C-alpha positions as CSV (number, residue, x, y, z in Angstrom):
1,X,-29.0,-45.7,1.2
2,X,-32.1,-44.7,2.9
3,X,-35.1,-42.9,1.3
4,X,-34.2,-39.8,2.9
5,X,-30.6,-39.9,1.7
6,X,-31.9,-40.2,-1.9
7,X,-33.8,-37.1,-1.6
8,X,-31.0,-35.1,-0.1
9,X,-29.4,-32.9,-2.9
10,X,-26.0,-33.3,-3.9
11,X,-24.9,-29.8,-2.9
12,X,-25.9,-30.5,0.7
13,X,-23.1,-33.2,0.8
14,X,-20.6,-31.2,-0.8
15,X,-21.5,-28.3,1.4
16,X,-20.5,-30.3,4.4
17,X,-17.1,-30.9,2.9
18,X,-16.8,-27.1,1.8
19,X,-17.8,-26.1,5.5
20,X,-15.1,-28.1,6.9
21,X,-12.4,-26.9,4.6
22,X,-13.7,-23.2,5.0
23,X,-13.5,-23.6,9.0
24,X,-9.9,-25.0,8.5
25,X,-8.8,-22.2,6.5
26,X,-10.5,-19.6,8.6
27,X,-9.3,-20.6,12.0
28,X,-5.6,-19.8,11.8
29,X,-6.2,-16.6,10.2
30,X,-8.4,-15.4,12.9
31,X,-5.6,-16.3,15.5
32,X,-2.6,-14.7,13.8
33,X,-1.5,-12.5,10.8
34,X,-0.1,-14.2,7.8
35,X,3.4,-12.7,8.5
36,X,3.5,-14.5,11.9
37,X,3.3,-18.0,10.2
38,X,6.6,-19.9,9.6
39,X,7.2,-21.1,6.0
40,X,5.6,-24.6,6.7
41,X,2.7,-23.0,8.2
42,X,2.2,-20.6,5.2
43,X,2.5,-23.5,2.8
44,X,-0.1,-25.3,4.7
45,X,-2.6,-22.4,4.5
46,X,-2.0,-22.3,0.8
47,X,-3.0,-25.9,0.6
48,X,-5.9,-25.2,2.6
49,X,-6.9,-22.4,0.3
50,X,-6.6,-24.6,-2.7
51,X,-8.8,-27.2,-1.3
52,X,-11.4,-24.6,0.0
53,X,-11.5,-23.0,-3.5
54,X,-11.9,-26.4,-5.3
55,X,-14.8,-27.2,-2.9
56,X,-16.3,-23.7,-3.1
57,X,-16.8,-23.7,-6.9
58,X,-17.9,-27.4,-7.1
59,X,-20.6,-26.7,-4.4
60,X,-21.6,-23.7,-6.5
61,X,-22.0,-25.8,-9.4
62,X,-24.1,-28.4,-7.7
63,X,-26.2,-25.6,-6.2
64,X,-26.9,-23.9,-9.5
65,X,-27.8,-27.3,-11.0
66,X,-30.1,-28.1,-7.9
67,X,-31.7,-24.6,-8.8
68,X,-32.5,-25.6,-12.2
69,X,-29.7,-23.6,-13.9
70,X,-28.1,-25.4,-16.9
71,X,-24.3,-24.9,-17.3
72,X,-22.8,-25.1,-20.6
73,X,-19.3,-25.7,-19.2
74,X,-18.5,-27.4,-15.9
75,X,-15.3,-25.5,-15.0
76,X,-14.4,-22.9,-12.4
77,X,-14.8,-19.7,-14.6
78,X,-18.2,-20.3,-16.1
79,X,-19.6,-21.6,-12.6
80,X,-18.3,-18.5,-11.0
81,X,-19.9,-16.3,-13.8
82,X,-23.1,-18.0,-13.3
83,X,-23.1,-17.8,-9.5
84,X,-22.6,-14.2,-9.9
85,X,-25.3,-13.7,-12.4
86,X,-27.7,-15.7,-10.0
87,X,-26.6,-13.4,-7.2
88,X,-25.3,-16.2,-5.0
89,X,-21.9,-14.6,-4.8
90,X,-21.4,-10.9,-4.6
91,X,-17.7,-10.0,-5.2
92,X,-17.2,-11.6,-8.8
93,X,-13.8,-10.1,-9.1
94,X,-12.5,-11.5,-5.9
95,X,-13.7,-14.9,-7.2
96,X,-11.9,-14.5,-10.5
97,X,-8.8,-13.3,-8.8
98,X,-9.0,-16.3,-6.5
99,X,-9.2,-18.7,-9.5
100,X,-6.2,-16.9,-11.3
101,X,-4.2,-17.0,-8.1
102,X,-5.1,-20.7,-7.4
103,X,-3.9,-21.6,-11.1
104,X,-0.7,-19.6,-10.7
105,X,0.3,-21.1,-7.4
106,X,-0.2,-24.6,-8.8
107,X,2.4,-24.0,-11.5
108,X,4.7,-21.5,-9.8
109,X,6.7,-21.5,-6.4
110,X,7.5,-18.0,-5.7
111,X,8.0,-16.8,-2.1
112,X,6.7,-13.3,-2.6
113,X,3.4,-14.6,-4.3
114,X,3.0,-16.9,-1.3
115,X,3.0,-13.9,1.0
116,X,0.8,-11.8,-1.1
117,X,-1.6,-14.7,-1.6
118,X,-2.0,-15.2,2.3
119,X,-2.7,-11.3,2.5
120,X,-5.3,-11.6,-0.1
121,X,-6.8,-14.8,1.4
122,X,-7.2,-12.9,4.7
123,X,-8.3,-9.6,3.1
124,X,-10.2,-10.5,0.0
125,X,-10.7,-14.3,-0.6
126,X,-11.8,-15.2,2.9
127,X,-14.7,-12.7,3.1
128,X,-15.8,-13.9,-0.6
129,X,-15.8,-17.4,0.8
130,X,-17.5,-16.6,3.9
131,X,-20.3,-14.7,1.9
132,X,-20.8,-18.0,-0.1
133,X,-20.7,-20.0,3.0
134,X,-23.4,-17.9,4.7
135,X,-25.6,-18.0,1.6
136,X,-25.4,-21.8,1.4
137,X,-25.8,-22.3,5.0
138,X,-29.0,-20.2,5.1
139,X,-30.2,-22.3,2.1
140,X,-29.4,-25.5,3.9
141,X,-31.4,-24.4,7.0
142,X,-34.4,-23.9,4.8
143,X,-34.3,-27.3,3.2
C-alpha cells in the first residue's frame, strides 16, 4: 500500500461500495414503479436493498468512529441511533423501519410483504439512504 492509501479513512473505502449499491438500487426505481416489475425483478430489488442497507449502516459505523465517536455495540440499531444523535441521518424512524424490514425479509417469504417493502423502499427508505449518501459524499469531497 502506498503512503496515501494508509492515510485514507476506512469509511471512504466502504463509502465507494455503498455508493455503487445505492446507485444499483436507485436506478430501476427511477425508471419504473415497483408494481411494473415481474417477480424475479422484485426479488432482485429486495436483494439490492438488503445489500445497500448492510453497507449503509457499516459506512455509518466507520464514519462515526472516524469522527471520534466510541460505539458501545457494533450492530445496526446502536449505530443508527448514534448516527441520528450525531445528526448524520435525519429520519431515524425510517432507518429503524429499514432495519426491521430487512430482518423480517431475511427470515420470511411473504409476497405481500415483498410488494409493501418495494413501495416503502421507493417512498421512504430510498430518500433516507439518499440523505445519508449526500451527507457522506459531501464529507468525502471535503477530505
